[in-house]
N, C-alpha and C positions, 0 to 999 in steps of 0.2 A: 476634569476638576482642576481649578486654577490654583496657583501658588505652589511653593516648594513643600512637598509633603513632609520631608524630614525636618525642615525648619519649623513648620507648623507644629509638629509633634514636640519639638524641643521647648517651645514656649507654653505648651498646654499644661504641663505639670504644675507650674506656678499659677497658671490661670485658674485652675480648678479651686484653688484655695483662697480665691478672692471673692468675697461676698458681693462687693459693689465694684464694678469696673471703673477705674479712675477716669476723670474727664479733665483735660484732654487725654486721649489714649497714649500709652507709651509708644515710642517710635517703632520698636521692634514688633509690636502687635499690629501697628499700621502696615508695616512692610509685609508681615505674614499674611495679611488679608487684603492688601490693596488690589490684587487682581482677582479677588473672589467677592463679587457683589453680595451674594447670599450671606457670607460670613460677616461682611461689613454691616449689613442691615441688622443682623442678629446682635452684633456687638453694640451697635448704636441704639438697639431696641426700638427700631423704627417700624411700626406696624404697616403703615401705608407703603413704604418702600419694599418691605418683605412681600406683601400681598401682590404688588405689581410684578415682582420677580417670579413669584410662584405660578403666575399665569403663563409664563413663557415655557414652551416645550423643551427648549435646550437644557433646562435645569432639572428635568424629571429624573434622569439617571443619577445625577448628583444627590438629589433629595433622597432617593431610595437607597443609596449605597454609601454615602459619606458619613461614617460614624463620628468624625470630629465635628461635623456640622450639627448633628443631633445632640451630641454631648455639650457643645457650646451653648445650645439653646436652653439647657437645664437651668441656667441662671436667670432665664427670662421665660416664665411659664406660658405667657401668651404666645410667644414665638414658638415654643415647643408644641403647643396645640396646633398652630398653623402648619408646622412641618408635618406633624402626624396626620392631619387631615388631608395633606397633599400627597401622601403616600410614603412617608418615611417609615422605614422598617423598625418597629418598636423592639424587636429582639436582636438587632444587629450587635455583633461583638467586635471589638477592636483587636488589633494584633497582639495586645497584651492580655487578652482574655477578659476584659472588663465590659459589662453591659451598661446601657444607659441608666438602668435602675441602680446599679452599684455606684455609678458616679453621683447620682442624685443623693444617695445615702451618704456618700463620702463628703459632699459639700453641704450637707444638712439642709436640703431644700425639700421640706415636707410637701409643699404644694406640687412640686414636680413629681415626687414619689407617688402622690395620689393620682395624678394624671396618667402616669405610666402604668400603674396597676389597673386602673379602670379600662385601659386599652389592651390589657392582656399581656403586658410585659412579663416574661418569666422571671420568677424570683429564685435566687440561688442561696447557697449556704453562706457565701461571703456577704451578701446583702443583709441576710438575717442576723449574722453575727455582729456586723458593724452598726446596725440600726439602733437608734436610741429614741426615747420619747415618743412623739407623734408618729414618726416614721415607723417605729417598731410596732405601734398599734395598728397602723394601716397594713403593714405586711402581714402581721398576725391574722387580721381579719380576712385578708385575701387567701392566706394559706388554709384557714378554717373552711372557707367557701369551697376551695378546690378539694379538700379532704371529704367534705360532705358530698360533693359531686361524684368523686370516685366511689364513695361508699354506696350511693344510690345506683351507680352503674354496676357495681359488683352484685348488689342484691337483685338486680333485674335479670342477671344471667342465670339460667338453670344450673343447679349444682349437679354436675356430671363428673365422671372420672377424668375425662379429657380436660375439663375446665379446672379441676383441682391440680392437675399436672402442670398446666400452663399458667396458673395464677402466679403473678409476680408481686414482689414487695413494692409498696408505694415509693415513688422517688422522693417523697416528702419526708422520709425518715430522718433526714439530716437535722430536722428541727429539734429532735430529742438529744442530739449531740452538740447542739449549738452553744455558743458562749453566752453567759449571763442569762441562761434559761432559768425561769422561776417555776415553782410548783404550780402556781395558778395558770401560767401559760401552758405548762404540760397537761394540766387537767383539761384546759379548753380544747387542746388538740385531741386528747383521748375521748372526750365527749362527742367530738365531731366525727369520730370513727377511726382514728389512727391508733390501733390497739396493739401493734407489734412492738412491745416494750423491750423484748430481749433480742431484737434484730442484731445480727453481727455485721460489722463493717471493718474490713482489714483485721479480722480475728478478734475484734473487741466489741463488746456490747455498748449501748448508749451509757449505761451506768458506769461501765469501766472507763469510758472516755471522760465522763464528768469527774470521777474520782481522781483520775490521773492528772487532770488539769487543775485540781483544787490547789489554790495558792493561799498561804497565810500571809497577809500583809498587815501593816500598821501594828507592829509589835506582836505579831503572831496571833492576833485575835481572829476567831472564826467569824464569817458572815453567816448569821442564822439561816438566810435564804438558801445557801448551798446545802446545808444539812437538811432543811425541810424538803428540798428536791430529792436528796438521797432517800429519805424516808418515803417519799411519794413513790419512787421507783420500786422500792422494796414492797410497799403495800400493794402495788399493782401487779406484783408477781415476778419482778426481776430476781433472778437466781444469784445468790452470793457464792454458790458452790461451782460456778462455771470455771472450768480450767482453761487457761490460755494455751492454745495449741503449740505455740513456740516457746513461751516462757515457762510453761509447766507449773504454774502457780494459780492460786485461787483469787477470785475477786474479793472474797471476804478477807484474805490476808492483806491485800493492797489497801483496802479500806481501814483495816485495823491499824496498819502502820501509819497511814496518813492521820488518823484521828489521834493516835498515841503521841506522835511527834507534835501535833498541834496543841494537844492538852498540856504536854510537859514543857515545851519550848518556851512559852512566856515566862514560866518560873525561872528558866535559865538565862533569859536575856533581859528581863526587866530589872531596872534598878529597884532598890527597896521602896522608894517613894512611888513607884509605878505598879506595885503589886496589888492593885485594886481589884484584880480579877479573882482573888482568893481571900479567904479569911480563916482564922483559926477556929476550930470547933472546941466544944467543952471537953472533949476527950483527948485533946491535944493533936488531933488530926488537922486536915486541911479541907475546906469546902470551896466549891466554885461559886462565884458571884456573877461572873460575866455570862450574858445570855447565850452567846455563841458557844462558849466552852460547855455550858450546861447542856445544850442540844447535843454536842459531840459526846459528852459523857453518857447521856441517855441512849443515844444511837449505839454506842459501843457496848453498853451493858445489855440492852434488850435484843439487839439483832446479831451480835457477834459472839460475845463471851458466853451466852447461854447455850450455844451449840458447839459441837465438836467438828469444826471444819478442818480437814486434814488433806494435805496434798500427797504426792507420791515421791517426794525427794529422797535422795540417798545421802543422808548426813547423820553423823553421830550425835548431833545436837538433839535429835528426837528419835523416837522409836515408832515405826509405822507411819512416818510422814510428819511434817511440821504442823502444829496446831496454831491457833490464833495468837496465844500469848508467846509461844516460842518464836513465832515470826516477828512479833513486836520486839522481843529481845534482840533478835537478829538485826533489825533496823537500828535500834538504839545503840547497840555495840559498834556498828559500823559508822554511824553518823555523828554521835556525840563527841567522840574522841577528836574529830577534826573540827567540829564546830566550837568546842570549848576554847580552842586556841584563839579564836576571834572574839568570843563573848565569854569572858570568865564568869561562871555562874556564882551567885551569891549564896548558894546552899552549902551548909557545912558538910554534906555527904556527896560532894560533887564528883568524887572519883569512884563511887560505888554503884555499879550497875544494878545490884539487887535493890538498892534504895530507890532508884528510878522506878523499878517495877512496883515496889510497895507503895510508892507515892502515887503512881498511876492507878493502882487498884483502889487506893484510898479516895482519890478524886472521882473515879468512876462509880464508886460505891459497890464494887463487886468483891464478894468474900469467897476466897478459895477454901474449899473444905479439905482438911488435912487428909482424909481418907479417900477423896475423890478428886482426881486431876492434879493433885499436888506434886506427884513424883515426876511428871513430865516437865513441869516448870523447874523443879529442883535439878533435873537433868540438864536443862538448857542453861541454867545459871552456872552449874558446875562446869559445863563445856566451855563457856566464855571465861570463867575464872581460870581455867587451865590454859587459856589462850590458844585453843585449838582452831584450826581453819575450817570455816563453813564451806561446805560444798553444795549447799542448797541455793535457792533463788536469791537474787539481789535486785531490788527494784530501783536501785541507783538514785537514792534521794540526794539532792545537792542543794546548796544554799548560795545566795548572793547577798552581800551587804550593800545597801543602796546609799547609806549615809552614816555619819557618826552617830546619828540619833537611833541607830539600830532598827531601822525600817528594813525589812528583809523579805525575801520570797523563797519558797521552797518549790523545787520542781522534781519531776520523776522521769528518769530515763533508764528503763529496765535493761539489765544486762542479760545476754543469752546464757542459759544454763550450761554448766560444764558437761562434757561428754563422759561416758562411762570410764574410759581409759584415764582421763585427767583425775576423776574422783578416786580411782584405785591408786594412782600414783601418790596423791596427797595423803590418803589414809595409810598407805604403806610407810611413808616417811614418819608419820605421827603415830605409828602403831603402838609404841610403848605407852604414850600418853592416853591413847584411846583405851588401852587395857586398864590403865589407872582409873579412867572415867567410869568404865563398866564396874570395876570393883567398888568405887565410891557410891555409885547408884544403888548397888545391892545393899551396901551398908546403910545408906540413907533410907532405903525402903524398909529395912528392919527397924530403924529408929523411928520412922513415921508411924509405924504400927503401934508403938508403945507411947507415942507422944500424945499428951492430953491437952496441950495449949492450942493457940491459933496458928495459922500459917505464918503470919508475921513473926510470931514468937519463935517458931521453928527456924526461920531464916536468920533472925538476929541472934539466936541462941546456938543450938547444936550445929547447924550448918556452918555458920561463920566460924565457930570455934574449930570445927574439924578442918575447914579449908585453911585456917591459919596454921594448923599443925602440918598440913600438906605443904604449904608454902615454906615453912621452916625446914622441912625435910628436903625440899627440892632446891632451894636457893641459898640455904645457910652454908658457909664454907665448911668443908669436911676436914677436921683437924688431923685425922689419921690417914688422910689420903697419901701424903708422901711416904709414910711407912709401908702402906700396902703396895705402893708402886715399887719400892725397893725390894719387898719380899718376892716380887715377880722377877727380880733380876735386873731391873732398870736402874742405871746410875744417873742420879740427878746432879748436874753441875753446870755452871755457866758455859755458854758456847764461846770459844775463842779466848784469847788472853785478856786478863783484866786490864782495864784502862785506868790510868791514874787520873784523879780529879784535878783539872787545871784550875788553879786559884785565879788565874788571870783571864777567866772567861769574859766574853764581851758583856758590857753592862746592859741592863735592861733598857729596851727602847723607850725613850721619853724620860728616863731618870736624869737626875742632876749629873751623875757620872757620865752618862751618855752624852749629855749636852756639852760638858767640859771636853770630852774626847773629840767631838765634832769641831769645836772651836779650835782646839790644838791642831787638828789636821788642816784647818783652813789657814791658821796663822803660821804654821811651820810645815809647809808642804815638803814632801820627800823628793 
């Protein structure tokens, strides 16, 4: 193979991003290919010259093994066809792990993508994720054909015990975890025979990957296609009660947190003139008008809040494991306090976690029955109000501000759960406050039994009033504290001798007196 391999690689990265090769060619590209006639012919797009060279036996090895030659021809589909007909390996991989198909997708050459797929070039998760438009359609059709072929092969094998033990999952499962997957594409793969919806990869299912990668952009608005895909997975049998083997939390909890943050955050980040996603209702509540948020509210109400999804966490914020709403409160309490510093919310109740919850329930259209499920929510609210430490899961929601226009993205980087010893240490330090929590929960349970209003009325009435009393008892200064200390025999007095107040203290920095003093020191140096 002619030419300096390292030098050729150094110019290739910029070369791939050029749709039309300049004429005349840059000097460095001339130098990189001057001793490689095949490469020169491809760059010049000279069919006659390339055909003549392909007849020479001395180039057969280079044609079969030179990945740079094959990738360069992607910008010239006719040259690509000639190379492949002469024995170029369509599945060759370069030292960086890229295939010819991935380069064709990267430089947006749909014609080259079509040629490579027809000749059996293997498709990868990278090519599928990066493809757009016509290239994505071509790759999708090729994947469907291979799925159908695998399905026919499986059906032709007799169903025996040995066959069932040896049966493997299709290598094409990556399509369900792919970026920008739509419900229509997923349905096409399912109809072709790819039925393993809940396949686990690195401890996460396809739906788990899709929910984790959900990003709210453009002022926090949801893309309805993402939510349609989630609903498709659920309708096809994807389990929301799947527990992560390392994180020890449920998929339903992750989805609930992502939906809740996405529904509430636009209210917190949009200026008043941008609040077009919501409108006031006749009863004084708030209704969603944005299509994406509407899908999110429906998904949360029908698929999550209607069921009692609980994990096995050991945290005083819940009894018997966290539920969906308690995990939502967990996410809100951890992320809003940091996010508000960058985006001051326009809401009058911006510092009230319970108001966030009530607003969420209002937007989602879910009514909590006072006698069913209310106590667990009251417990979680009381836990956060007492500023106790969560020892349950943490999905690690984080935010980035892209510009002053408040275009932002939310990502999810889960934190590993605490070990048993760490949980015991934290709860031991906060034992007195946890005891107060348990007493308040018993008290609220009795109050709820006799309360005849709505859940919102209970939170804004008896609960808030009682918590205000608790705050006054905990944080108000104790007038009789010095007297009680003295009764124990402790003498309260200043430490050390009293210091006289110096009237000639240094003037305040930047004041007129300070300025005069500085001038005097300059004019009258000691």
